[in-house]
Phi, psi and omega in degrees: 000134179299151181303320183298322180291318179297322181296318180296317180296318182292337184274348181290137179257137176286122182295146179293162179301320181296317181292322177299315179298313184297332181281326187255347186271130178270113183279143179260098183291341176294336176264009180075028183276089174236104189279129177289119184254346183279111184295329180294318180290320178302316180293321180297321178298313180296320179297320181294339181283349177051051184289133177262155181301338181267000188281146166259125182250130173262122176248124179263121180071062183290341181061229182272001170098015181297324173278320185305314183299325179285323178295319182300332179293336187248330188268160173288324183205147175236126174255112183255121179255116185231126183281337184261113181302330179295315179297316180301320179295319179294321179295319179299317178300323186293329182263345183301131178080005179257163180298339184264003185305317184288346181274352185254129174241119182255128176245122177270115182170175180265117181308319184287343181257358180284122183291320180234139178254147176288165176292139174206152182265326186225144176239133176229138180203131163271085199289130169302120192299332184288345178243019183304310183298316181299320180295315181298311182296323180293319179294320183291326185273358179297140178296322177236084183288165178294156178296320180215143170231128176244115193230138176264129181225166167302141187308313183296321179296317178299322178292328174301316183299325185258359182295147180252161178308131181099339176288150180299327184271359180293127183209192181303319180300316180300308183296322181291309183300319185281345172285320188260350184205162168265123186243131182228134174284127186262310182197155172269145180229116181291155184296335181286357176274004182240156172232121348289157181295133174288173181276351185234162175279159184235166175215153175253134177238153177246123182246119180243102180303143181285135177233122359289160178291148175306141182281071185222152169277117185302316182296321178296311181300311182293325178298318177297314181297323178304316181289316183295323183266006176302321172222083194296340181260003173274157176289154178297328177301315180292322182294311187278357173256001175293140185299320181294319179293318178301319180297320178297316181295324179295316179296319178296321181292321177298318178295321179297316179295318180297318179295316181296319179297317180296322182285319187256333179066019183231019178230148176251147180281124181294162175292166180303319180295320179296318180296314180301314181293318183293318180297315179299318180297316181290325176298315179298321179298314181297312183295326179288313185289328179276341183074021185262004185303324181261004178281154176243141182304325183297346181249359188263141178261183184297324181297318180296317179294323177297317179298319180294316180297316179298317180296320177295320180296327180296334179253014174083015179260123183238168188233017177219000000 
């Protein structure tokens, strides 16, 4: 064989398993399949998760495993939840016969539809953008949340998580996340770092749930925020005097009375007219006594919402 031919053969590089997959695999962007291809960013995400050798890591949407392989190097175990069976199959092929094969558990399914989640210490996700909000709320409402979550989001969504009262992007998500966790923006990630490139820029955030957890009923807290941020730039007076909102409060109050009657056996449930009148009266009382009638949710911090929730509870108005 001529030297030139031998040189050409010798210079060819065997493509990595990840590159082979990325070249032949057709990604479904409708499922948010934008694979992170930049190894430096993948390593930075794993480093930010501060994984301990004893940790169980939950990875949501591992795709072809570019993050997974790096997580496996540091964690005791990785539970990868993947909705696309094709992706799960490719990930399985990638670890077969390697030293980390036994450390990986792959679950084919939708994270948002799983009734029960396994125990895990850390959560990492190159998050499908269409379920970003659902993932954050599910992690926040867990009785035993992960120690750290490092999550990739669409840039604007990430900015929502870290927005403060008065910022244009401050919303229910901001107030909720910051009540239950410390949230920090870690890095920006340009669209060209993915295959195929998404239409938007991305950011990585670090979410550290507060320990101990706030002494609050999550559903009650979130229920109040849902109403307040329904029209975040309207005054609370206008929001809580809206007929639809009043009707919700009336139904909640009836359930509260029914529960109290069942527990104590010494109260009677008022007529519909009595309930309607009483709820309106109590709403006015709360807004007057707290001085929040002219306040807007977009300007209120967690302390203000806590004060409002406590005042409503004092008059028997609940939000779950």
